C-alpha positions as CSV (number, residue, x, y, z in Angstrom):
1,M,-9.5,11.4,-15.3
2,E,-12.4,13.6,-14.5
3,F,-13.7,11.6,-18.0
4,L,-13.5,8.2,-16.5
5,Q,-15.3,9.3,-13.2
6,I,-18.0,10.8,-15.5
7,I,-18.4,7.2,-17.1
8,L,-18.5,5.7,-13.7
9,M,-21.4,7.6,-12.7
10,F,-23.3,6.6,-15.6
11,V,-22.3,3.0,-15.5
12,S,-23.5,3.0,-11.9
13,V,-26.8,4.4,-13.0
14,V,-27.3,1.8,-15.7
15,L,-26.1,-1.0,-13.0
16,I,-28.9,0.1,-10.6
17,I,-31.3,0.3,-13.2
18,L,-30.7,-3.1,-14.6
19,S,-30.4,-4.7,-11.2
20,L,-34.1,-3.2,-10.4
21,L,-35.4,-4.4,-13.6
22,Q,-34.5,-8.2,-12.7
23,G,-37.5,-10.3,-11.8
24,G,-37.4,-11.9,-8.2
25,K,-36.4,-15.5,-8.0
26,S,-38.3,-16.0,-5.0
27,D,-41.7,-16.0,-3.5
28,G,-41.0,-12.1,-2.1
29,L,-39.3,-10.5,0.5
30,S,-41.1,-11.8,3.4
31,S,-40.4,-15.6,2.5
32,A,-36.7,-14.5,2.8
33,F,-37.0,-13.4,6.1
34,T,-39.7,-16.2,7.6
35,G,-37.7,-18.9,5.5
36,A,-41.2,-19.7,3.8
37,G,-41.1,-20.9,0.4
38,D,-38.2,-22.7,-1.1
39,L,-35.2,-20.3,-1.7
40,N,-32.6,-22.1,-3.2
41,L,-29.9,-19.5,-4.7
42,F,-27.8,-22.3,-6.6
43,A,-31.1,-24.1,-8.1
44,N,-30.6,-24.5,-12.0
45,T,-33.1,-22.3,-13.6
46,K,-33.1,-21.2,-17.3
47,E,-33.5,-17.7,-18.1
48,R,-34.9,-16.9,-21.3
49,G,-36.0,-13.9,-23.5
50,A,-35.8,-10.5,-22.1
51,E,-34.7,-12.2,-18.5
52,K,-31.7,-13.6,-20.0
53,V,-30.7,-10.3,-21.9
54,I,-31.1,-8.3,-18.8
55,S,-29.2,-10.9,-16.7
56,N,-26.2,-10.7,-19.0
57,A,-26.3,-7.1,-19.6
58,T,-26.3,-6.4,-15.8
59,M,-23.0,-9.3,-15.5
60,V,-21.3,-7.0,-18.5
61,V,-22.1,-3.8,-16.6
62,G,-20.9,-5.2,-13.6
63,I,-17.7,-6.0,-14.9
64,L,-17.2,-2.7,-16.7
65,F,-18.1,-0.9,-12.9
66,F,-15.5,-2.9,-11.7
67,A,-12.8,-2.2,-14.0
68,L,-13.6,1.2,-14.1
69,V,-13.1,1.5,-10.3
70,V,-9.9,-0.5,-10.6
71,L,-8.7,2.1,-13.2
72,I,-9.4,4.9,-11.5
73,R,-7.9,3.7,-8.4
74,V,-5.0,2.8,-10.4
75,F,-4.1,5.7,-12.2
76,G,-6.1,8.5,-10.3
């Protein structure tokens, strides 16, 4: 069980780094609070190149994180 917890810590760090590497999809943090700009979370935008790779990697690592947490909780 100690092994799964070490893997969970590593996956957590990778997930945080991948989340921070993603580019912003709005005009900035101030526009989120003031309502300025066009903040549409469900807009149909195409990701290309490195953005798509980082986005897909974040999704895969997030799913892995969730699975590890469930495994540790069920078998721990």
